[in-house]
C-alpha positions as CSV (number, residue, x, y, z in Angstrom):
1,M,-10.3,0.6,0.4
2,A,-13.6,-1.1,-0.3
3,P,-14.0,-4.0,2.4
4,R,-13.0,-7.3,1.0
5,A,-15.6,-10.2,0.3
6,A,-15.2,-12.7,3.0
7,K,-12.8,-15.3,1.7
8,D,-14.1,-17.9,3.9
9,P,-17.6,-18.3,3.0
10,L,-17.2,-21.2,5.6
11,K,-17.2,-18.8,8.6
12,Q,-20.3,-16.8,7.4
13,W,-22.1,-20.3,6.9
14,R,-21.8,-21.6,10.6
15,K,-22.4,-18.3,11.7
16,D,-25.8,-18.5,10.3
17,A,-26.5,-22.0,11.3
18,E,-26.0,-21.3,14.5
19,G,-29.8,-19.4,15.0
20,L,-31.3,-22.4,13.8
21,S,-33.9,-24.6,14.9
22,Y,-32.9,-28.0,14.7
23,E,-35.7,-28.4,12.2
24,E,-35.0,-25.7,10.4
25,A,-31.3,-27.0,10.1
26,L,-32.2,-30.4,9.2
27,Q,-34.6,-29.1,6.8
28,A,-31.4,-26.4,5.0
29,A,-29.5,-30.1,4.9
30,D,-32.4,-31.0,3.4
31,L,-32.5,-28.9,0.4
32,L,-29.1,-29.1,0.4
33,L,-29.3,-32.8,-0.4
34,H,-32.0,-32.5,-3.4
35,Q,-29.2,-30.2,-4.3
36,L,-26.6,-32.3,-4.6
37,Q,-29.1,-34.8,-6.2
38,N,-29.9,-32.9,-9.0
39,D,-28.0,-33.7,-12.1
40,S,-28.5,-29.8,-13.1
41,T,-26.0,-28.3,-10.2
42,P,-22.7,-27.2,-12.1
43,L,-19.6,-29.1,-10.6
44,A,-18.1,-25.9,-9.2
45,E,-21.1,-25.4,-6.9
46,L,-21.1,-29.6,-5.5
47,Q,-17.4,-29.2,-3.2
48,Q,-19.5,-25.6,-1.5
49,T,-23.5,-27.3,-1.2
50,Y,-21.7,-30.9,0.0
51,Q,-19.6,-28.4,2.6
52,R,-22.8,-25.9,3.2
53,G,-24.8,-29.5,4.4
54,Q,-22.1,-30.2,6.4
55,I,-22.5,-27.3,8.9
56,Y,-26.1,-27.6,8.6
57,L,-25.9,-31.5,9.7
58,E,-23.3,-30.8,12.4
59,R,-25.5,-27.8,13.6
60,C,-28.4,-31.0,14.1
61,E,-26.0,-32.9,15.9
62,S,-24.8,-30.1,18.5
63,L,-28.6,-29.5,19.6
64,L,-29.6,-33.1,19.7
65,Q,-26.4,-33.6,22.1
66,V,-28.0,-31.2,24.1
67,V,-31.2,-32.6,24.4
68,E,-29.9,-36.1,25.1
69,Q,-27.9,-34.8,28.1
70,S,-30.6,-32.9,29.3
71,V,-33.1,-36.4,29.6
72,L,-33.2,-37.4,33.0
73,Q,-33.5,-40.9,34.8
74,L,-35.6,-41.7,37.7
75,D,-34.1,-43.2,40.0
76,P,-36.9,-46.2,41.5
77,D,-34.6,-46.2,45.1
78,T,-34.5,-42.7,45.7
79,M,-37.7,-41.6,43.0
80,T,-35.4,-38.7,42.1
81,T,-33.6,-38.1,38.7
82,T,-30.3,-37.9,37.2
83,P,-28.8,-37.3,34.5
84,L,-29.0,-40.2,32.5
85,D,-25.3,-41.7,32.7
86,S,-24.9,-43.2,28.7
87,T,-22.3,-46.0,29.7
88,T,-25.5,-47.8,31.2
89,H,-27.5,-50.1,28.8
90,D,-29.7,-52.6,30.4
């Protein structure tokens, strides 16, 4: 029996996106945006292009959250660093 083609390309796209840096994922999303804006893109490809772009943007968001959580704030009283608490904003 021949191997089946992947029924869900989204899984493969997510797997591919996991290995990308923020800059790579952002560039891929930007390229897909240009494709979506191109009037010559066939209608049948629009949904897949959009979904793929969403995956790249989710990757960017995920990487930004990791960086955000690692940002440190200097405590002036103890002169030590503590994780930035997103609930306290001046």
